[in-house]
KEDRENKOL-283891 format. One line per 3 residues: their letters; for each residue x, y, z of C-alpha. Coordinates in Angstrom, 2 decimals, decimal comma. Example, Ala and Ser with C-alpha at 12.3 -4.5 7.8 and 13.67 -1.06 7.14 Angstrom:
! KEDRENKOL-283891
AS = 12,30:-4,50:7,80 ~ 13,67:-1,06:7,14
! end
This chain:
! KEDRENKOL-283891
MPS = 12,58:-106,88:92,21 ~ 12,69:-107,60:88,44 ~ 13,63:-111,11:87,42
NDL = 16,55:-111,77:85,05 ~ 14,18:-112,99:82,33 ~ 11,87:-109,95:82,33
PAE = 11,26:-109,04:78,63 ~ 13,52:-106,15:77,69 ~ 10,75:-104,42:75,76
ELR = 8,90:-103,86:79,02 ~ 11,75:-101,71:80,35 ~ 12,89:-98,29:79,25
FGR = 16,50:-98,91:80,27 ~ 18,87:-101,74:79,52 ~ 21,46:-103,09:81,94
IPI = 23,78:-100,26:80,89 ~ 21,65:-97,12:80,40 ~ 22,02:-95,43:77,00
INV = 20,18:-92,15:76,47 ~ 20,27:-89,06:74,24 ~ 21,69:-90,82:71,19
TPV = 22,62:-88,56:68,26 ~ 22,11:-88,08:65,36 ~ 18,48:-89,06:65,87
VEC = 15,69:-87,03:64,27 ~ 12,21:-87,09:65,78 ~ 12,98:-90,16:67,93
GRI = 14,13:-92,06:64,84 ~ 10,95:-91,55:62,83 ~ 12,98:-89,52:60,33
PAK = 16,39:-90,73:59,16 ~ 19,47:-88,60:59,72 ~ 21,24:-87,45:56,56
AIP = 24,68:-88,47:55,31 ~ 26,67:-88,81:52,09 ~ 29,28:-91,44:51,15
GED = 32,63:-90,91:52,82 ~ 31,27:-88,31:55,22 ~ 32,26:-88,59:58,86
LVV = 29,07:-88,78:60,90 ~ 29,39:-87,51:64,48 ~ 27,72:-90,04:66,79
GAT = 27,10:-89,36:70,45 ~ 25,28:-90,80:73,47 ~ 25,07:-90,46:77,22
VFR = 26,10:-93,80:78,76 ~ 26,75:-94,67:82,42 ~ 26,05:-97,29:85,05
EGH = 25,42:-97,60:88,74 ~ 28,30:-97,54:91,18 ~ 31,93:-96,86:90,32
DLV = 32,76:-99,53:87,75 ~ 33,80:-98,14:84,38 ~ 31,87:-98,45:81,14
GVS = 32,90:-98,57:77,52 ~ 30,89:-97,38:74,55 ~ 30,89:-98,23:70,85
AVL = 28,96:-97,11:67,80 ~ 28,05:-99,73:65,22 ~ 27,21:-98,99:61,58
YDP = 24,96:-101,31:59,56 ~ 24,63:-101,27:55,77 ~ 21,26:-101,35:53,96
EGT = 21,22:-105,16:54,22 ~ 21,66:-104,99:57,98 ~ 25,27:-106,23:57,96
EIQ = 27,65:-104,74:60,49 ~ 30,15:-102,66:58,51 ~ 31,96:-100,61:61,10
RVR = 32,42:-100,60:64,85 ~ 34,23:-97,72:66,54 ~ 35,06:-97,04:70,16
LHP = 33,53:-93,82:71,44 ~ 35,47:-91,52:73,72 ~ 34,42:-89,27:76,62
VGV = 33,26:-85,79:75,62 ~ 33,59:-83,17:78,31 ~ 34,31:-83,89:81,96
GLD = 31,89:-85,63:84,30 ~ 28,97:-85,58:81,84 ~ 28,94:-89,30:80,89
RWG = 28,81:-88,11:77,28 ~ 30,57:-90,13:74,59 ~ 31,32:-89,32:70,97
GLL = 33,01:-90,61:67,84 ~ 32,75:-90,92:64,06 ~ 31,12:-93,37:61,68
RPE = 31,67:-93,28:57,92 ~ 29,21:-94,88:55,49 ~ 30,75:-95,50:52,08
STG = 27,77:-95,92:49,74 ~ 24,24:-94,70:49,25 ~ 21,15:-96,35:50,70
NWS = 19,17:-96,73:53,90 ~ 21,78:-97,47:56,54 ~ 21,38:-97,63:60,33
FAV = 23,48:-97,35:63,45 ~ 23,32:-98,24:67,11 ~ 25,25:-97,41:70,27
EGW = 26,46:-100,15:72,59 ~ 27,43:-99,74:76,23 ~ 29,12:-102,37:78,36
ADV = 30,90:-102,95:81,63 ~ 34,58:-102,32:80,85 ~ 35,98:-105,15:82,92
YAT = 39,60:-104,52:82,08 ~ 39,54:-100,74:82,61 ~ 37,77:-101,19:85,95
WQH = 40,37:-103,70:87,17 ~ 43,30:-101,64:85,88 ~ 42,07:-98,47:87,60
NAE = 41,34:-100,20:90,91 ~ 44,60:-102,15:90,87 ~ 46,77:-99,11:90,23
VKI = 45,07:-97,09:92,96 ~ 44,98:-99,83:95,59 ~ 48,45:-101,26:94,99
AAG = 49,98:-97,78:95,13 ~ 48,25:-97,37:98,51 ~ 49,27:-100,86:99,68
VDV = 45,66:-102,05:99,89 ~ 44,60:-105,57:98,81 ~ 47,80:-105,96:96,79
ELM = 47,74:-109,75:96,28 ~ 43,96:-109,77:95,89 ~ 44,09:-107,21:93,07
LAE = 46,87:-109,12:91,30 ~ 44,93:-112,37:91,66 ~ 41,78:-110,77:90,28
GAA = 43,80:-109,53:87,31 ~ 45,19:-113,01:86,69 ~ 41,67:-114,46:86,82
LFT = 40,38:-111,79:84,46 ~ 43,05:-112,51:81,83 ~ 42,71:-116,29:82,22
HAA = 38,99:-116,06:81,53 ~ 39,49:-113,60:78,66 ~ 42,11:-115,85:77,05
QQR = 39,54:-118,64:76,88 ~ 37,32:-116,37:74,76 ~ 40,12:-115,51:72,31
SGD = 42,42:-117,38:69,98 ~ 45,82:-117,00:68,37 ~ 48,11:-114,16:69,39
DAR = 45,40:-112,41:71,44 ~ 44,93:-115,47:73,62 ~ 48,69:-115,82:74,09
VFE = 49,03:-112,17:75,14 ~ 46,32:-112,63:77,79 ~ 47,81:-115,93:79,00
AAA = 51,23:-114,30:79,42 ~ 49,68:-111,43:81,39 ~ 47,80:-113,85:83,64
AAL = 50,97:-115,85:84,32 ~ 52,99:-112,76:85,22 ~ 50,28:-111,40:87,49
ADT = 50,13:-114,73:89,35 ~ 53,93:-115,13:89,62 ~ 54,71:-114,29:93,27
GLP = 58,41:-114,57:92,48 ~ 58,30:-111,32:90,53 ~ 58,33:-107,87:92,12
VPD = 54,85:-106,41:92,54 ~ 55,51:-103,47:90,15 ~ 56,57:-105,89:87,40
RLA = 53,51:-108,07:87,95 ~ 51,22:-105,04:87,76 ~ 53,03:-103,71:84,69
AGS = 52,40:-107,00:82,90 ~ 48,69:-106,27:83,12 ~ 49,08:-103,03:81,18
SEA = 51,86:-103,86:78,74 ~ 51,84:-102,46:75,20 ~ 50,74:-105,85:73,92
VLA = 47,79:-106,00:76,35 ~ 46,73:-102,44:75,61 ~ 46,86:-103,13:71,87
VVG = 44,57:-106,14:72,21 ~ 41,99:-104,54:74,51 ~ 42,11:-101,38:72,43
REP = 41,26:-103,36:69,32 ~ 38,73:-105,67:70,98 ~ 37,77:-104,73:74,56
IRD = 36,90:-107,23:77,28 ~ 33,18:-106,56:77,60 ~ 30,43:-107,67:79,98
LVT = 26,75:-106,74:80,37 ~ 26,66:-105,56:76,74 ~ 23,63:-103,37:76,09
SSA = 22,55:-101,90:72,75 ~ 20,39:-98,94:71,92 ~ 17,75:-99,21:69,25
RYP = 18,97:-99,05:65,66 ~ 18,45:-95,60:64,24 ~ 17,94:-94,85:60,54
LHV = 20,56:-93,12:58,41 ~ 19,78:-92,11:54,83 ~ 22,94:-91,89:52,73
ERE = 22,48:-89,95:49,49 ~ 24,79:-89,30:46,58 ~ 27,69:-86,89:46,96
LAG = 26,10:-83,86:45,26 ~ 23,33:-83,96:47,87 ~ 25,85:-82,77:50,45
RGA = 28,94:-81,56:48,60 ~ 29,17:-79,23:45,65 ~ 29,66:-75,74:44,25
WYE = 26,71:-74,12:42,45 ~ 26,71:-71,41:39,79 ~ 23,54:-69,64:38,66
FFP = 22,98:-67,86:35,37 ~ 20,03:-66,79:33,23 ~ 20,30:-68,59:29,88
RSE = 18,47:-65,76:28,17 ~ 21,32:-63,39:29,09 ~ 24,10:-65,72:27,96
GAV = 24,52:-64,65:24,36 ~ 21,86:-61,94:24,39 ~ 22,49:-59,19:21,85
LDP = 21,41:-55,56:22,01 ~ 20,91:-53,78:18,69 ~ 22,56:-50,38:19,25
ATR = 20,35:-48,72:16,67 ~ 16,93:-49,96:17,75 ~ 17,81:-50,76:21,40
EWT = 16,00:-54,04:20,87 ~ 17,29:-57,25:22,42 ~ 17,71:-60,65:20,91
SGT = 17,45:-63,27:23,62 ~ 20,17:-65,74:24,39 ~ 19,26:-69,39:23,85
FRT = 20,25:-72,77:25,22 ~ 22,69:-73,01:22,30 ~ 24,40:-69,71:23,15
AAR = 24,24:-70,41:26,88 ~ 26,00:-73,73:26,32 ~ 29,06:-71,75:25,24
SLE = 29,26:-70,30:28,76 ~ 29,39:-73,70:30,41 ~ 33,10:-74,08:29,80
RVA = 33,69:-70,83:31,70 ~ 31,63:-72,13:34,62 ~ 33,38:-75,51:34,61
RMG = 36,79:-73,83:34,44 ~ 36,03:-72,06:37,72 ~ 35,50:-75,47:39,32
FDV = 31,74:-75,50:39,81 ~ 29,75:-78,73:39,96 ~ 26,19:-77,52:39,33
IYL = 24,83:-75,01:36,83 ~ 21,49:-73,72:38,07 ~ 18,95:-72,15:35,71
PPV = 16,05:-69,95:36,82 ~ 12,69:-70,99:35,29 ~ 12,98:-71,70:31,55
HPI = 9,24:-71,77:30,83 ~ 7,02:-69,37:28,84 ~ 6,44:-66,06:30,65
GLS = 3,04:-64,44:31,01 ~ 2,06:-61,13:29,44 ~ -0,60:-60,06:31,95
HRK = 0,81:-57,64:34,53 ~ 4,32:-58,37:33,21 ~ 6,93:-56,50:35,22
GPN = 9,27:-54,05:33,54 ~ 12,83:-53,00:34,43 ~ 13,53:-52,64:38,16
NTL = 10,22:-54,28:39,05 ~ 8,09:-51,52:37,51 ~ 4,44:-52,33:36,95
VAG = 4,46:-51,41:33,25 ~ 6,51:-53,44:30,79 ~ 7,49:-52,31:27,34
PSD = 6,76:-54,43:24,28 ~ 10,25:-55,96:24,29 ~ 10,70:-56,40:28,05
PGS = 11,14:-60,12:28,75 ~ 9,40:-60,22:32,14 ~ 10,26:-62,27:35,19
PWA = 10,94:-65,97:34,53 ~ 9,09:-66,71:37,76 ~ 5,82:-65,45:36,17
IGS = 5,35:-68,85:34,59 ~ 2,86:-69,65:31,85 ~ 1,43:-68,20:28,67
AEG = -0,34:-69,31:25,54 ~ 2,86:-71,24:24,67 ~ 2,44:-73,47:27,75
GHD = 3,26:-73,83:31,40 ~ 5,69:-75,75:33,60 ~ 6,06:-78,53:31,05
AIH = 7,04:-76,14:28,24 ~ 10,15:-74,18:27,27 ~ 10,14:-70,48:26,45
PDL = 10,32:-70,32:22,64 ~ 13,09:-67,69:22,81 ~ 15,35:-70,22:24,52
GTF = 14,83:-72,96:21,97 ~ 13,31:-76,41:21,97 ~ 13,53:-79,50:24,14
EDF = 16,12:-80,75:21,68 ~ 18,18:-77,65:22,44 ~ 17,69:-78,17:26,18
DAF = 18,80:-81,79:25,91 ~ 21,91:-80,66:24,05 ~ 22,60:-78,12:26,81
VDT = 22,35:-80,88:29,44 ~ 24,69:-83,10:27,41 ~ 27,25:-80,31:27,03
ARN = 27,14:-79,69:30,77 ~ 27,53:-83,38:31,53 ~ 30,60:-83,60:29,28
LNL = 32,13:-80,79:31,35 ~ 31,31:-82,60:34,63 ~ 28,50:-80,17:35,38
EVA = 24,99:-81,14:36,43 ~ 22,04:-78,99:35,42 ~ 19,64:-77,81:38,12
IDL = 16,40:-76,12:37,14 ~ 13,97:-74,07:39,14 ~ 10,79:-75,70:40,36
ALQ = 8,64:-72,62:40,98 ~ 5,12:-73,73:41,83 ~ 3,19:-70,63:40,86
ASP = 1,59:-69,28:37,71 ~ 1,16:-66,13:35,73 ~ -2,44:-65,06:35,02
DHP = -1,89:-66,49:31,52 ~ -0,90:-70,00:32,65 ~ -3,06:-72,77:31,14
WVA = -3,92:-73,92:34,67 ~ -5,82:-70,69:35,35 ~ -8,43:-71,65:32,77
SHP = -8,33:-75,44:33,14 ~ -8,04:-75,66:36,94 ~ -9,16:-72,44:38,64
EWF = -9,63:-74,49:41,82 ~ -5,83:-74,63:42,11 ~ -5,79:-70,93:42,99
TTR = -7,38:-68,71:45,63 ~ -10,49:-66,85:44,51 ~ -11,30:-63,73:46,54
VDG = -14,81:-62,55:47,41 ~ -14,86:-60,17:44,46 ~ -14,23:-63,05:42,06
SIA = -10,60:-62,13:41,36 ~ -7,71:-64,54:41,83 ~ -5,29:-63,52:44,57
YAE = -1,79:-62,66:43,37 ~ 1,34:-63,26:45,39 ~ 2,33:-60,86:48,15
NPP = 5,09:-60,64:50,72 ~ 4,24:-57,22:52,18 ~ 5,38:-54,70:51,25
KKY = 6,40:-56,61:48,12 ~ 3,69:-57,35:45,57 ~ 3,93:-59,80:42,70
QDI = 0,97:-58,90:40,50 ~ 2,36:-61,09:37,72 ~ 2,17:-64,26:39,83
YPL = -0,71:-66,35:41,21 ~ 0,26:-68,63:44,10 ~ -1,13:-72,16:44,17
NFD = -3,76:-73,30:46,66 ~ -3,67:-76,95:47,69 ~ -6,85:-76,80:49,77
NDF = -9,41:-77,46:47,05 ~ -7,81:-80,31:45,09 ~ -4,75:-81,53:46,95
TGL = -4,53:-84,82:45,06 ~ -5,10:-83,43:41,59 ~ -2,58:-80,61:41,98
SEE = -0,02:-82,91:43,60 ~ -0,27:-85,45:40,81 ~ 0,17:-82,74:38,19
ILR = 3,34:-81,47:39,86 ~ 4,67:-85,02:40,09 ~ 4,04:-85,44:36,37
IVL = 6,01:-82,29:35,63 ~ 8,96:-83,28:37,82 ~ 9,13:-86,73:36,23
MWI = 9,00:-85,15:32,79 ~ 12,06:-83,00:33,50 ~ 13,87:-85,96:35,01
GHG = 13,29:-87,64:31,67 ~ 15,24:-84,79:30,10 ~ 18,27:-85,37:32,29
VKI = 17,48:-83,06:35,19 ~ 18,50:-84,60:38,52 ~ 18,53:-81,44:40,65
FRV = 15,64:-79,09:41,42 ~ 16,02:-75,77:43,19 ~ 12,57:-75,20:44,68
DNP = 11,28:-71,64:44,89 ~ 9,51:-70,67:48,12 ~ 8,72:-74,20:49,32
HTK = 7,57:-72,80:52,67 ~ 4,43:-71,48:50,97 ~ 3,24:-75,01:50,14
PLM = 2,04:-77,74:52,52 ~ 4,83:-79,64:54,22 ~ 3,02:-82,94:53,71
FWE = 3,01:-82,29:49,95 ~ 6,79:-82,02:49,90 ~ 7,20:-85,13:52,00
WLI = 4,98:-87,04:49,56 ~ 6,54:-85,60:46,40 ~ 10,18:-86,08:47,40
KTV = 9,58:-89,60:48,69 ~ 7,64:-90,56:45,57 ~ 10,34:-89,18:43,30
NDK = 13,27:-90,59:45,31 ~ 11,70:-94,04:45,56 ~ 11,98:-94,25:41,78
HPE = 14,93:-91,88:41,27 ~ 17,08:-91,83:44,43 ~ 19,67:-89,70:42,65
VIF = 17,33:-86,69:42,40 ~ 18,15:-83,76:44,69 ~ 15,84:-80,98:45,94
LAE = 17,19:-77,66:47,26 ~ 14,82:-75,58:49,39 ~ 14,88:-71,82:48,82
AFT = 13,07:-70,97:52,03 ~ 14,15:-67,75:53,71 ~ 11,65:-68,00:56,51
RPP = 11,32:-68,96:60,17 ~ 13,70:-71,67:61,46 ~ 11,01:-74,28:62,31
MMH = 9,76:-74,33:58,71 ~ 13,27:-74,34:57,25 ~ 14,23:-77,25:59,49
ALG = 10,99:-79,14:58,85 ~ 11,54:-78,91:55,10 ~ 14,84:-80,69:55,64
MAG = 13,09:-83,34:57,71 ~ 10,46:-83,70:54,98 ~ 13,14:-84,73:52,52
FQQ = 14,84:-81,69:51,02 ~ 18,46:-82,67:50,54 ~ 19,79:-79,14:51,04
SYT = 18,62:-75,65:51,90 ~ 19,35:-71,98:51,47 ~ 20,35:-70,42:54,79
YFT = 20,70:-67,29:56,89 ~ 24,43:-67,24:56,08 ~ 23,71:-64,47:53,58
WRN = 23,03:-62,08:56,48 ~ 25,58:-63,34:58,99 ~ 28,51:-60,91:58,77
TRK = 30,14:-60,27:62,14 ~ 32,52:-62,61:63,90 ~ 29,96:-63,38:66,62
ELE = 27,17:-64,02:64,11 ~ 29,37:-66,30:62,03 ~ 30,71:-68,29:64,97
EYF = 27,21:-68,90:66,28 ~ 25,77:-69,82:62,89 ~ 28,65:-72,08:61,86
TEV = 28,30:-73,94:65,14 ~ 24,55:-74,28:64,67 ~ 24,58:-75,66:61,14
SSE = 27,61:-77,91:61,63 ~ 26,40:-79,57:64,82 ~ 22,97:-78,66:66,14
TAA = 20,98:-79,13:62,90 ~ 23,36:-81,16:60,73 ~ 21,33:-84,37:60,99
FFR = 18,45:-82,94:58,97 ~ 19,47:-79,55:57,53 ~ 22,22:-79,35:54,91
PNF = 23,21:-75,69:54,42 ~ 24,03:-74,35:50,97 ~ 25,90:-71,08:51,50
FVN = 24,94:-68,91:48,54 ~ 26,86:-65,63:48,60 ~ 24,25:-63,78:46,55
TPD = 21,09:-64,42:44,54 ~ 19,15:-62,41:41,92 ~ 16,93:-61,29:44,82
ILT = 19,61:-60,65:47,43 ~ 22,40:-58,10:47,33 ~ 23,28:-57,47:50,96
EFL = 24,54:-54,17:52,32 ~ 27,82:-55,92:53,09 ~ 28,39:-56,42:49,35
QYG = 26,89:-53,08:48,35 ~ 29,37:-51,07:50,39 ~ 32,23:-53,45:51,17
GPG = 34,22:-53,18:47,95 ~ 36,17:-56,06:46,39 ~ 37,37:-57,19:49,82
AFK = 33,80:-57,97:50,83 ~ 33,41:-60,29:47,85 ~ 36,57:-62,19:48,77
IRA = 35,52:-62,42:52,41 ~ 32,12:-63,89:51,64 ~ 33,52:-66,31:49,07
VLA = 36,13:-67,67:51,50 ~ 33,61:-68,06:54,31 ~ 31,02:-69,78:52,11
STA = 33,40:-72,13:50,34 ~ 35,24:-73,31:53,45 ~ 32,60:-73,37:56,19
SPL = 30,08:-75,49:54,27 ~ 30,57:-78,35:51,79 ~ 27,84:-76,64:49,71
WGV = 28,12:-73,11:48,39 ~ 26,74:-71,09:45,51 ~ 27,33:-67,99:43,38
YAG = 24,97:-66,03:41,15 ~ 26,53:-64,70:37,93 ~ 28,00:-61,22:38,24
YEL = 29,47:-61,89:41,67 ~ 32,86:-62,43:40,05 ~ 32,52:-58,97:38,45
YEH = 31,91:-57,35:41,86 ~ 28,40:-56,25:40,85 ~ 27,25:-54,26:43,86
VAR = 24,92:-51,41:42,86 ~ 21,48:-51,76:44,43 ~ 18,12:-50,36:43,56
PGA = 17,74:-47,39:45,92 ~ 16,30:-48,41:49,25 ~ 16,38:-52,12:48,46
EEY = 18,60:-55,13:49,02 ~ 18,29:-55,98:45,32 ~ 20,39:-55,28:42,25
IDN = 19,56:-52,25:40,18 ~ 18,65:-53,17:36,60 ~ 17,78:-56,58:38,01
EKF = 18,29:-59,49:35,66 ~ 14,96:-60,89:36,80 ~ 13,26:-58,28:34,62
EYK = 15,68:-57,64:31,77 ~ 18,58:-59,03:29,78 ~ 22,12:-58,41:30,97
QRD = 25,30:-58,46:28,96 ~ 28,54:-59,20:30,79 ~ 32,02:-59,41:29,30
FAA = 33,58:-61,93:31,68 ~ 36,64:-62,49:29,49 ~ 37,54:-58,79:29,24
AEA = 37,11:-58,29:32,97 ~ 39,42:-61,21:33,71 ~ 42,00:-60,06:31,17
EGR = 42,03:-56,60:32,75 ~ 42,24:-57,90:36,32 ~ 38,72:-56,79:37,22
SLA = 37,38:-60,28:37,94 ~ 37,18:-62,46:41,01 ~ 37,05:-65,55:38,78
PYI = 40,69:-66,59:39,40 ~ 40,11:-66,31:43,16 ~ 36,90:-68,37:42,96
TRL = 38,73:-70,92:40,83 ~ 41,42:-71,22:43,48 ~ 38,84:-71,66:46,24
NEI = 37,17:-74,50:44,34 ~ 40,58:-76,08:43,67 ~ 41,28:-76,01:47,41
RRS = 37,88:-77,58:48,11 ~ 38,52:-80,44:45,71 ~ 42,02:-81,18:46,96
HPA = 41,21:-81,05:50,69 ~ 38,73:-83,67:51,93 ~ 38,26:-81,82:55,23
LGD = 36,21:-79,21:53,37 ~ 33,84:-81,91:52,11 ~ 32,37:-82,67:55,53
LQN = 29,86:-80,57:57,46 ~ 30,22:-81,68:61,07 ~ 33,98:-81,26:61,49
LSV = 34,14:-77,51:62,10 ~ 35,79:-76,18:65,26 ~ 35,76:-72,51:66,25
HSS = 38,95:-70,99:67,66 ~ 39,52:-67,60:69,25 ~ 41,15:-64,32:68,33
TDE = 41,74:-61,06:70,18 ~ 40,01:-59,04:67,43 ~ 36,23:-58,73:67,26
ATV = 36,34:-58,78:63,44 ~ 38,63:-61,78:62,92 ~ 36,95:-65,19:62,82
VYS = 38,98:-68,38:63,14 ~ 37,85:-71,95:62,55 ~ 39,35:-75,25:61,49
KHK = 38,20:-78,35:59,65 ~ 39,80:-81,77:60,12 ~ 39,41:-85,18:58,50
QVL = 41,30:-88,43:58,96 ~ 41,27:-89,44:55,30 ~ 42,62:-92,98:55,72
PGV = 41,76:-94,51:59,10 ~ 44,86:-95,55:61,01 ~ 47,29:-93,63:58,77
PSS = 48,56:-90,60:60,75 ~ 50,06:-88,90:57,70 ~ 46,69:-88,90:55,93
KDT = 45,17:-86,32:58,24 ~ 43,84:-83,26:56,41 ~ 43,54:-80,18:58,60
LII = 42,83:-76,60:57,54 ~ 42,82:-73,46:59,67 ~ 40,79:-70,62:58,20
VVN = 41,34:-67,08:59,46 ~ 39,17:-64,31:57,98 ~ 39,10:-60,57:58,54
TDP = 35,38:-59,83:58,32 ~ 35,92:-56,07:58,15 ~ 36,06:-55,27:54,41
HSA = 37,23:-51,70:54,97 ~ 40,53:-52,08:56,81 ~ 43,50:-54,15:57,88
REC = 43,15:-55,99:61,17 ~ 45,85:-57,50:63,34 ~ 45,38:-59,72:66,35
GVS = 46,43:-62,75:68,28 ~ 44,96:-66,11:67,29 ~ 44,70:-68,85:69,92
LDL = 44,21:-72,41:68,72 ~ 42,69:-75,43:70,40 ~ 45,48:-77,83:69,45
DAL = 43,34:-80,87:70,26 ~ 40,99:-79,90:67,42 ~ 43,93:-80,04:64,99
HLN = 44,74:-83,69:65,81 ~ 48,48:-83,14:65,53 ~ 50,87:-86,10:65,53
PQD = 54,04:-85,92:67,68 ~ 56,19:-85,90:64,54 ~ 54,30:-82,86:63,19
FNE = 55,92:-80,59:65,77 ~ 59,24:-78,82:65,33 ~ 61,83:-78,85:68,10
DGT = 60,49:-75,57:69,48 ~ 56,94:-76,92:69,76 ~ 55,66:-75,20:66,63
FWV = 54,33:-76,79:63,46 ~ 54,33:-75,69:59,85 ~ 51,30:-74,26:58,08
DDL = 51,09:-73,51:54,36 ~ 48,80:-70,75:53,11 ~ 46,87:-72,19:50,18
ISG = 46,01:-68,71:48,87 ~ 49,31:-66,82:49,08 ~ 51,71:-69,77:48,97
QSW = 53,54:-68,57:52,08 ~ 54,48:-70,82:54,99 ~ 54,88:-70,08:58,69
RWG = 55,66:-71,78:61,97 ~ 52,52:-71,72:64,11 ~ 51,75:-72,80:67,64
AHN = 49,02:-72,43:70,21 ~ 49,26:-68,62:70,02 ~ 49,98:-66,68:66,83
YVR = 50,08:-63,18:65,37 ~ 47,95:-62,44:62,30 ~ 47,56:-59,37:60,11
LDA = 45,01:-59,44:57,30 ~ 44,37:-56,48:55,01 ~ 40,94:-56,54:53,37
HFE = 42,26:-54,37:50,54 ~ 44,91:-56,96:49,73 ~ 44,08:-60,40:51,11
PAH = 41,47:-60,75:53,88 ~ 41,95:-64,45:54,63 ~ 44,35:-67,26:55,37
ILS = 43,47:-70,82:54,39 ~ 46,23:-72,68:56,19 ~ 46,99:-76,35:55,62
VRR = 48,69:-78,03:58,56 ~ 51,80:-79,74:57,23 ~ 52,02:-83,39:58,17
NS = 55,33:-85,20:58,62 ~ 55,43:-88,94:57,93
! end
């Protein structure tokens, strides 16, 4: 038999067992991710021996170790001993949290007393035990709380009162308010403290827009068919257009000199003409490498001016960190050990069979891990010095995971505001491990999730199963990816994907041309024809919008909705609902904006017809518990009002509703649940 003074560290379990705490990554060796103001879903399995009841709390500690928040957890499911609730850190830094379990003395007495007294068993004994419980609890409290407990104890002990009145005194509104605010606890047991890394808002919330600066302002001479490249100065004129659509980040593909050797021509052809610009990802030439700017784009002074213009428009500039080199990169001559030399003496170019990238040499960390790593760190710090705080990393899964862990930690130790986005379309373990290694956000499989079933499963996965370490950025398209859904779905497909991306994840992104419904692919490929990776592209965004051929107003509205509805800024608050149509997906997002203020609840119901070719009609069934409705929100007939944030229409909705969505007109509802004060 263990003694009462046995050191706790010698036991796996405390007096109240607490197991399976979440969010915990790799047993707490890696911190879970959060951003300020985000509701963090905390859970644990907590129970005890016998039939006495337990209570559970989650406790949030700030970076100094001070308790900031304590919330009561509630049962999740039936008979599973699983508890859940929300914590909300409010600033950046290395926070922590713990889960506490305890014997719920009051709840145990209340349950036993109600059952036994109703059955006429141990009536006076149960009332006396209640009086003793409140007398003891009053001694531990002061002020009004103590007086409430003293009054309850007196009434329970007063044999001159009817038994029902004595019992009722032990569960009066005043008593319930006190024990709800500060429970009567015994045998308090705490889990370990688990780490929580809270990063700045753009690490987990934001809308991205990608364009090629060389195309923004590029001019084609109609006589000679020769191009004049756009520059940072001309591209800066496009920033107002991007900001007007409500984006937060402007992402630029590589801006470095481009190699001449094996330069790719239009549509990825192996022979480039004398004026073909080549792929920006074939980095390096006689003009320099990753620490240089392509001379056609301008100078570092021009780049700095571009960053300043963006900042004045509340845009942050993200640049591509593509760790590879053209055959002309200075590294090839100065550090051949940073590449893979084949048995015939040639350097291996990049391949992703059947794709070949003859204009690119991948890096090899095996021969000089330290030297190559230090050089990349130097480059990243140099760009940070020019105002870059966000890096979109190309193909990080082709570099050692330990390198990324070292690089991101080294950079963030000095510059915690810097954000890294992983562009890793690869196997799930690597994608997830990159998030654990420090990447603040990641590209995802969302691009290829199109059916209702696929979307429901993926939304559930990224919002709950992997949310502690994997922040999904839902890009609708990229220069490399033009899905069949967009190729053949018509304008409705573009609306569908934009609504899904902008409402299901706090992070989403668009590559330029999406708003113009660009959809023509290179035959047999999931890539754009006349791909901007290999040539300049002129687009008349203003004319398209003036003529009603642009999705820009729709995208603008989606970003307006995102900014005005806090529920869309959290990742873990998504609930899937059901419909009778296999093509109609339904989900909601909810956030209690101001704790304790019922009217400050923000709840959206999103209904999307995922069939871009037709109108669909169906029944929609809602889990009303997920909507957190207040009694005053209901109408007399049991319905509640919802306002469509896209169309401006309003309807009375209930648990079961009829929906018709025409992909050729409007394929989605974004419904705001109307709250009554």
